[in-house]
C-alpha positions as a printed Julia matrix, in Angstrom:
331×3 Matrix{Float64}:
 -107.36   57.33  56.99
 -104.25   56.06  58.82
 -104.05   56.26  62.62
 -101.35   58.9   62.28
 -103.56   60.95  59.97
 -106.57   60.63  62.26
 -104.67   61.67  65.4
 -102.94   64.51  63.58
 -106.15   65.99  62.11
 -107.99   65.75  65.45
 -105.16   67.64  67.16
 -105.02   70.26  64.43
 -108.74   71.0   64.56
 -108.5    71.61  68.3
 -105.17   73.4   68.58
 -104.03   75.05  65.33
 -102.89   78.67  65.1
 -105.43   81.08  63.67
 -103.65   82.39  60.56
 -105.41   84.49  57.9
 -104.66   82.13  54.99
 -106.35   79.33  56.92
 -109.68   81.16  56.8
 -110.07   80.86  53.04
 -110.17   78.36  50.2
 -109.59   81.07  47.6
 -106.68   79.65  45.55
 -105.25   83.1   44.87
 -105.03   84.02  48.55
 -103.58   80.6   49.33
 -101.01   80.93  46.54
  -99.92   84.36  47.81
  -99.5    82.94  51.32
  -97.51   79.93  50.16
  -95.19   82.02  47.99
  -94.61   84.46  50.87
  -93.95   81.59  53.28
  -91.19   80.11  51.12
  -88.03   80.39  53.25
  -89.74   82.97  55.47
  -91.14   82.69  59.01
  -94.87   83.06  59.64
  -94.4    86.08  61.92
  -92.47   87.89  59.2
  -95.17   87.18  56.61
  -98.22   88.23  58.66
  -97.94   92.04  58.25
  -97.25   91.72  54.51
  -99.98   89.24  53.63
 -103.06   91.36  54.31
 -101.43   94.54  53.04
 -100.39   92.9   49.77
 -103.85   91.39  49.19
 -105.56   94.67  50.04
 -103.78   96.15  47.04
 -103.82   93.0   44.85
 -106.98   91.07  45.85
 -107.12   89.17  42.54
 -104.64   87.89  39.97
 -105.89   90.58  37.56
 -105.01   93.34  40.03
 -101.39   92.17  40.27
 -101.2    91.4   36.56
 -102.11   94.99  35.71
  -99.69   96.59  38.17
  -96.23   97.79  37.22
  -93.28   95.63  38.34
  -92.09   98.59  40.43
  -95.36   98.75  42.35
  -95.39   94.99  42.9
  -91.84   95.09  44.28
  -92.64   98.11  46.45
  -95.44   96.16  48.17
  -93.05   93.24  48.68
  -90.11   95.37  49.89
  -88.69   94.09  53.18
  -89.97   90.53  52.8
  -86.85   89.34  50.96
  -86.22   86.78  48.22
  -87.62   89.19  45.64
  -87.61   86.72  42.8
  -90.77   85.4   44.46
  -92.58   88.68  43.81
  -91.55   88.68  40.17
  -92.64   85.06  39.73
  -95.93   85.76  41.48
  -96.67   88.62  39.1
  -95.87   86.38  36.11
  -98.22   83.74  37.55
 -100.91   86.39  38.04
 -100.62   87.43  34.4
 -100.93   83.84  33.24
 -103.98   83.21  35.48
 -105.58   86.48  34.4
 -105.03   85.7   30.71
 -106.58   82.25  31.17
 -109.65   83.75  32.82
 -109.59   81.4   35.82
 -107.25   79.9   38.38
 -105.98   76.44  37.28
 -107.79   73.7   39.17
 -105.53   70.66  38.74
 -102.09   69.87  40.18
 -100.08   69.86  36.94
 -101.5    73.21  35.81
 -100.84   74.77  39.22
  -97.34   73.28  39.19
  -96.77   74.92  35.82
  -97.23   78.45  37.17
  -94.03   80.54  37.46
  -92.36   80.17  40.85
  -94.47   77.15  41.87
  -92.77   73.88  42.82
  -94.12   70.55  44.01
  -94.65   71.72  47.59
  -96.53   74.91  46.71
  -98.6    73.14  44.06
  -99.57   70.41  46.55
 -100.53   72.99  49.17
 -102.75   74.99  46.81
 -104.24   71.89  45.15
 -105.11   70.22  48.45
 -106.33   73.25  50.41
 -108.2    75.09  47.65
 -109.44   72.15  45.56
 -109.33   69.13  47.88
 -106.9    67.21  45.65
 -104.96   64.37  47.37
 -101.36   65.55  47.09
  -99.07   65.5   50.18
  -96.97   68.56  50.96
  -93.28   67.95  51.6
  -91.19   70.84  52.96
  -88.43   70.99  55.55
  -90.87   70.67  58.45
  -92.56   67.65  56.88
  -89.22   65.96  56.12
  -88.3    66.32  59.79
  -91.61   64.86  60.98
  -91.37   61.91  58.58
  -87.73   61.23  59.52
  -88.6    61.09  63.2
  -91.85   59.15  63.01
  -90.16   56.6   60.73
  -86.8    56.8   62.57
  -85.23   57.06  59.12
  -81.59   58.29  59.04
  -81.67   58.98  55.3
  -79.95   62.15  54.1
  -82.75   64.64  53.41
  -80.46   66.48  50.98
  -80.7    63.39  48.78
  -83.4    63.3   46.1
  -84.03   59.61  46.73
  -84.64   60.22  50.43
  -86.99   63.09  49.74
  -88.93   60.93  47.29
  -89.17   58.12  49.85
  -90.35   60.53  52.56
  -92.97   61.96  50.19
  -94.32   58.44  49.69
  -94.53   57.95  53.45
  -96.37   61.26  53.92
  -98.72   60.24  51.11
  -99.52   56.99  52.91
 -100.75   59.0   55.92
 -102.81   61.41  53.81
 -106.52   61.78  54.54
 -107.89   61.66  51.0
 -111.31   62.88  52.2
 -109.79   66.16  53.47
 -106.2    66.44  52.22
 -106.02   70.19  52.8
 -106.65   69.87  56.54
 -104.24   66.94  56.8
 -101.46   68.83  55.01
 -101.93   71.88  57.2
 -101.89   69.64  60.27
  -98.63   68.03  59.18
  -97.03   71.42  58.52
  -98.34   72.77  61.84
  -96.84   69.83  63.73
  -93.42   70.52  62.24
  -93.67   74.25  62.86
  -94.89   74.19  66.47
  -94.16   70.81  68.08
  -91.65   68.68  66.15
  -89.05   71.43  66.29
  -85.5    71.1   64.92
  -83.5    71.32  68.14
  -85.98   70.8   70.97
  -88.94   68.68  69.86
  -91.87   68.91  72.3
  -92.48   65.18  72.37
  -94.71   65.38  75.44
  -97.13   67.6   73.5
  -97.01   65.62  70.27
 -100.36   64.17  69.15
  -98.62   61.33  67.29
  -95.92   60.52  69.87
  -97.32   57.01  70.24
  -96.52   56.38  66.57
  -93.01   57.93  66.66
  -90.26   55.35  66.18
  -87.51   57.9   66.86
  -89.0    58.78  70.25
  -89.22   55.1   71.12
  -85.59   54.65  70.16
  -84.42   57.91  71.75
  -83.03   59.22  68.44
  -85.36   62.2   67.86
  -82.57   64.72  68.55
  -80.39   63.11  65.88
  -82.95   63.37  63.08
  -83.32   64.41  60.36
  -79.9    63.83  58.84
  -78.62   66.37  56.35
  -75.09   65.66  55.16
  -74.49   68.38  52.59
  -74.06   71.76  54.21
  -72.95   74.9   52.43
  -69.86   76.55  53.9
  -70.58   79.93  55.48
  -69.02   82.94  53.78
  -68.25   86.14  55.65
  -68.08   89.34  53.63
  -67.56   93.03  54.43
  -68.72   96.07  52.44
  -68.87   99.84  52.84
  -71.95  101.78  51.73
  -72.02  105.53  51.12
  -74.72  107.87  52.36
  -74.5   110.86  50.04
  -77.12  113.54  50.67
  -78.04  116.7   48.78
  -80.94  118.93  49.82
  -82.62  116.04  51.64
  -82.3   113.62  48.69
  -80.02  110.56  48.74
  -77.84  109.38  45.88
  -79.01  105.87  44.9
  -78.87  103.42  42.0
  -81.29  100.83  40.67
  -80.27   97.21  40.14
  -81.03   96.62  36.44
  -79.54   93.15  35.95
  -82.41   90.6   35.75
  -80.04   87.86  36.9
  -79.48   89.57  40.25
  -81.53   88.83  43.35
  -82.38   92.52  43.9
  -83.34   93.31  40.3
  -85.51   96.44  40.2
  -84.63   97.66  43.71
  -82.9   100.89  44.66
  -79.62  100.68  46.57
  -77.13  102.95  48.3
  -73.81  103.12  46.45
  -70.99  100.77  47.41
  -67.64  102.42  48.06
  -66.04  100.7   45.06
  -68.77  102.01  42.73
  -67.73  105.63  43.34
  -63.93  105.78  43.59
  -64.03  109.56  43.05
  -66.37  110.15  46.02
  -64.81  111.88  49.01
  -65.54  109.74  52.1
  -66.51  111.37  55.38
  -67.23  109.73  58.71
  -68.59  106.4   59.83
  -72.3   106.82  60.65
  -73.54  103.25  61.06
  -72.82   99.53  61.05
  -75.05   96.48  60.69
  -75.07   92.81  59.77
  -77.14   91.03  57.15
  -77.46   87.34  56.3
  -78.67   85.71  53.07
  -78.65   81.9   53.31
  -74.98   81.04  54.08
  -73.59   84.5   53.26
  -72.94   86.65  56.35
  -72.34   90.33  55.59
  -70.96   93.11  57.77
  -71.74   96.58  56.41
  -70.24   99.92  57.34
  -72.07  103.12  56.33
  -70.08  106.29  55.71
  -71.02  109.77  54.65
  -69.49  111.0   51.41
  -69.68  113.81  48.85
  -69.5   113.9   45.05
  -68.77  116.85  42.77
  -71.41  115.85  40.21
  -74.09  113.21  39.81
  -72.41  109.98  38.62
  -73.8   108.26  35.56
  -76.41  105.66  36.44
  -77.27  107.26  39.78
  -80.23  109.37  40.84
  -81.14  111.61  43.77
  -84.19  110.16  45.53
  -86.29  112.36  47.78
  -87.82  111.01  51.02
  -91.2   110.9   49.25
  -89.79  108.83  46.38
  -88.1   106.44  48.81
  -91.52  105.78  50.36
  -93.12  104.61  47.11
  -90.2   103.08  45.17
  -88.84   99.62  46.01
  -85.82  100.22  48.25
  -83.72   97.16  49.08
  -83.61   95.62  52.55
  -79.88   96.36  52.75
  -80.47  100.05  51.98
  -83.29  100.2   54.54
  -81.08   98.57  57.16
  -78.3   101.0   56.36
  -80.54  104.04  56.8
  -81.91  102.53  60.01
  -78.36  102.08  61.32
  -77.64  105.73  60.52
  -80.75  106.83  62.46
  -79.76  104.7   65.46
  -76.23  106.13  65.47
  -77.61  109.68  65.29
  -80.03  108.99  68.16
  -77.15  107.82  70.39
  -74.96  110.81  69.68
């Protein structure tokens, strides 16, 4: 093992966070955690992880569920394509009769990329594959004092090779978790805690005083700011909603409140809420207004409070209804 690997693993064993997916080597539970953690903070995932696995403790359980039920248990976690891919992976695993036990087969599961495959392969099966995510790229850039553009495929490949050179092949799962933990808790993007870093003595960026300048990412998407108006149309306690039925859309299968432009014949009432919502570089400002319709528009349905509890309702719709409740509480 390299000196960096040895120091990193020793620190991790003494100081890592106690997270539920770190108490198991069950590949299914690890896969669920890694899919949930894609582009999502640990604190946001924690309440969903145990609840989801309580309902779907095995691939077969998720494979047999309806897509609507799977989405309902994922509702609020965001990036819903992950839930659909996870169910497809569960069906493939269930049909095969066992979880795949080699990197290429794990990598071939729907929704699984190099990073997720390396995490599952190393933690569940002890296979020597380094994980490389945003946190790891940052750690490698700083320890190596490498100003390469991490948006570049060649830089990412080079950094993966560096991480692989540090890998503890006798316990790759612990090493990978240690490397991810360092990036998540110590080697932070804006304020790295160099004084607490277990590998500070090996860090070329710290020695050069360049840790705040790394990593370098040259390609940045331009932020877009958008505004929309949603309608809250109620009848006998039920709300008028529609289901996204385009598989190409991010919120496919989820129920939404109507947008103003969807119902030009609706009679708008008063403003009852406002909120903001961000998806990657898209920044939305939503207004929520009451409205009335003479008859039920085609493609829409009245959902009762009980139905809204069990059907997958989008995060935007949930935020809208929350904004309405907050406005009502202030008035």
